[in-house]
C-alpha positions in Angstrom: -2.9 -24.0 10.3 -1.3 -21.1 8.8 -3.0 -18.4 7.0 -2.3 -18.5 3.2 -1.2 -14.9 2.4 -0.4 -13.3 -1.0 2.2 -10.4 -1.2 3.5 -8.0 -4.1 7.1 -8.9 -4.3 9.0 -11.7 -2.6 10.3 -12.5 1.0 12.6 -10.0 2.2 10.2 -7.1 0.9 8.1 -4.6 3.1 5.3 -6.6 2.1 6.5 -9.9 3.6 7.0 -7.7 6.9 3.6 -6.6 6.9 2.2 -10.3 6.5 4.6 -11.4 9.3 3.7 -8.5 11.8 -0.2 -8.5 10.7 -0.8 -12.2 11.0 1.8 -13.0 13.9 4.3 -15.1 11.6 1.2 -17.7 11.3 1.4 -17.0 7.5 2.3 -19.3 4.1 3.3 -16.6 1.9 2.5 -16.9 -2.0 4.8 -14.4 -3.7 3.5 -12.3 -6.6 5.5 -10.0 -8.9 2.5 -7.6 -9.7 -0.6 -6.2 -8.0 -2.8 -7.7 -10.9 -1.6 -11.3 -10.3 -1.9 -10.8 -6.3 -5.7 -10.0 -6.7 -5.7 -12.9 -9.3 -4.6 -15.3 -6.3 -7.5 -13.9 -4.2 -10.3 -14.2 -6.9 -8.6 -17.9 -7.7 -9.0 -18.7 -4.1 -5.2 -19.7 -3.9 -4.9 -17.3 -1.0 -7.6 -16.2 1.7 -5.8 -12.7 2.3 -3.6 -10.5 0.5 -1.5 -7.5 1.6 -1.3 -4.3 -0.6 0.5 -1.1 -0.3 -2.1 1.5 -0.7 -0.2 5.0 0.4 3.1 6.4 1.3 3.7 9.5 3.7 6.2 11.0 1.1 5.1 9.8 -2.2 1.1 10.0 -1.7 -1.4 7.5 -3.0 -0.8 4.3 -5.2 -3.9 5.3 -7.2 -4.2 1.9 -9.5 -4.6 0.0 -6.1 -7.6 1.7 -5.2 -8.9 0.9 -8.8 -8.1 -2.8 -8.4 -9.8 -3.1 -4.7 -12.9 -1.5 -6.6 -13.4 -3.1 -9.7 -12.4 -6.6 -8.4 -15.1 -6.2 -5.7 -12.7 -6.8 -2.9 -12.9 -5.7 0.6 -10.8 -4.3 3.2 -10.7 -6.0 6.5 -7.8 -4.5 8.2 -4.9 -2.1 7.9 -1.0 -2.0 8.8 1.3 0.8 9.0 5.3 0.2 8.4 8.1 2.9 8.8 10.1 2.3 5.8 13.9 2.3 6.0 15.7 2.2 2.6 19.3 0.9 2.3 21.5 0.9 -0.4 23.3 -2.6 -1.1 25.2 -4.3 -3.1 27.6 -7.7 -3.6 30.5 -7.6 -0.5 33.4 -5.9 -1.3 32.1 -2.8 -3.3 32.0 0.8 -2.6 29.6 3.4 -3.6 31.9 4.9 -6.3 31.9 1.3 -7.8 28.0 1.2 -8.2 26.9 2.3 -11.9 23.6 1.6 -11.7 20.9 0.9 -8.7 17.6 -0.7 -9.2 14.7 -0.8 -7.2 10.7 0.0 -7.4 9.8 3.1 -8.6 8.4 4.4 -5.1 11.6 3.5 -3.5 13.7 5.4 -6.0 11.1 8.5 -5.5 11.9 8.4 -1.9 15.6 8.4 -1.9 16.0 10.9 -4.9 18.1 13.4 -2.7 20.6 10.7 -1.6 21.2 10.1 -5.1 22.1 13.6 -6.2 25.5 13.6 -4.7 26.2 10.3 -7.0 25.7 11.6 -10.4 27.6 9.1 -11.9 24.5 6.3 -10.6 21.8 5.5 -13.0 18.7 5.0 -11.3 16.7 2.3 -13.1 12.9 1.3 -12.1 12.3 -2.6 -11.3 9.5 -4.4 -10.3 10.2 -5.0 -6.6 12.8 -4.1 -3.9 13.8 -7.7 -2.6 13.7 -9.1 -6.0 16.4 -6.7 -7.2 18.6 -7.5 -4.5 17.7 -11.1 -4.9 18.7 -11.0 -9.0 22.1 -9.3 -8.1 23.2 -12.0 -5.8 22.3 -14.9 -8.1 23.7 -13.4 -11.1 26.8 -11.9 -9.5 26.2 -8.7 -10.8 29.0 -5.9 -9.7 28.7 -2.6 -10.0 24.9 -2.9 -9.7 22.9 -1.5 -6.5 19.8 -2.0 -5.0 17.6 -0.3 -2.7 15.7 -2.7 -0.2 15.0 -3.5 3.3 18.0 -5.0 6.0 16.1 -8.1 5.8 16.7 -8.7 2.4 20.3 -7.7 2.8 20.5 -10.6 5.2 18.6 -13.0 3.2 20.3 -12.6 0.3 24.1 -12.0 1.5 24.3 -8.6 0.4 26.4 -5.6 1.8 24.9 -2.5 3.0 26.9 0.6 1.5 24.6 3.3 3.2 21.4 3.0 5.7 18.3 5.0 6.0 18.9 6.5 2.5 15.1 7.8 2.6 14.7 11.6 2.1 12.5 11.9 4.7 13.5 9.8 8.0 9.7 9.6 9.3 8.7 7.8 6.0 5.8 5.2 6.5 3.4 3.2 4.5 -0.1 2.2 5.0 -0.8 -1.2 3.7 -4.5 -2.9 3.6 -5.2 -6.4 4.4 -7.7 -7.7 1.6 -9.9 -10.6 1.2 -12.9 -11.0 -1.4 -15.5 -11.3 1.6 -16.2 -8.5 4.0 -15.1 -8.1 7.6 -16.7 -10.1 10.3 -15.7 -7.8 13.0 -18.3 -7.2 15.7 -19.7 -3.5 15.0 -18.2 -2.7 18.6 -14.5 -3.0 17.4 -15.1 -1.4 14.0 -13.7 2.2 14.3 -12.6 3.1 10.6 -14.2 2.5 6.9 -13.3 2.9 3.4 -15.8 4.0 1.1 -16.3 5.0 -2.6 -19.1 7.1 -3.9 -19.8 9.5 -6.8 -21.7 12.9 -6.5 -23.4 14.8 -9.3 -22.5 18.0 -11.3 -24.2 20.2 -9.2 -22.5 23.0 -7.4 -21.4 22.3 -3.6 -22.6 18.8 -4.1 -19.2 17.2 -2.3 -19.3 19.8 0.2 -22.9 18.5 1.2 -21.7 14.9 1.6 -18.5 16.1 3.4 -20.8 18.1 5.7 -23.0 15.2 6.2 -19.7 13.2 7.4 -18.7 15.9 9.7 -22.2 16.4 11.2 -22.4 12.6 11.8 -19.0 12.7 13.7 -16.9 11.1 11.1 -13.2 12.1 11.0 -12.1 12.2 7.1 -8.6 10.6 7.0 -8.2 10.6 3.3 -10.0 11.4 0.0 -9.1 10.3 -3.2 -10.5 11.3 -6.6 -10.4 8.9 -9.3 -11.7 9.6 -12.8 -14.9 7.2 -13.9 -13.1 5.9 -17.3 -16.6 5.3 -19.1 -17.9 9.0 -18.2 -15.4 11.8 -18.9 -14.7 14.3 -16.6 -16.7 12.2 -14.0 -15.0 11.1 -10.7 -15.2 8.9 -8.0 -14.2 9.6 -4.7 -12.4 7.3 -2.2 -12.6 8.1 1.3 -11.4 7.0 4.7 -13.0 7.9 7.8 -12.7 7.3 11.5 -15.3 7.4 14.3 -15.7 6.7 17.8 -19.2 5.1 17.7 -20.4 2.4 14.8 -23.6 3.9 15.3 -22.4 7.1 14.0 -21.1 5.7 10.8 -24.3 3.6 10.6 -26.3 6.7 10.4 -23.9 8.5 8.1 -23.9 5.5 5.6 -27.9 6.0 5.4 -28.0 9.4 4.3 -25.1 9.1 2.0 -26.7 6.2 0.1 -29.5 8.4 -0.4 -27.2 11.5 -1.3 -24.8 10.4 -3.7 -24.4 8.0 -6.7 -22.9 4.6 -6.5 -22.3 4.6 -2.8 -19.9 1.3 -1.8 -18.5 0.1 1.3 -14.9 -1.5 0.6 -13.9 -2.0 4.0 -15.2 -1.7 7.7 -11.9 -2.3 10.2 -9.9 -1.6 13.1 -8.0 1.7 12.9 -4.2 0.5 13.1 -3.2 4.4 14.2 -4.6 4.3 17.2 
């Protein structure tokens, strides 16, 4: 029986690619046009898992998604990296000089900014999703309008690629997380990465003390992201990813950090996809 998986966007999107690669094609896809709808599909048990982009090597963290995972008590059970290749596409028979506007997801537009500097006649317009934009252009036969999307989207929707690999930095990768409402059931021996959230008090050096404990416990911090605590002005939560060779080292760090920090929370324990 196939896994039912929610993705942000539609088939042909990078989220769709991740779902197919992570679950090895054994998936039934639920398309969601926003991350809020994606989270609701998990909470309503319409799906068992969801794919969520969390950070990009050029544009950085997708901060609202950290808050969505935290506030909805969701759990990261895995991760997957995709090398992003952006392509400018339009209806067949057109050239770049014919294109007046290009629509795509804000992150895609940001990652291709330098390419479009050579075409000042093109207006860049933010849209909900890369593949959805390509599909809409095809369905409505919109001439003079381009999209930035994957080659898969171009093939699915019969679009013509006018320029390929237009992202500013060619080594452009996005990290996606696989989320569920329940925590991972991986054996401890297979877990070598974790995502945690905590708050520190306002004492001088409190964050440095926490980071020192992680280092002393042989944890390698791969990511730290601060997020304001809305209810308490000028107070911040920290979202941290750590890798480790032995789960016992992480277990020791957990026991110490639960005492030292405020509101310590494990968002997920899973396999490091970078290995």
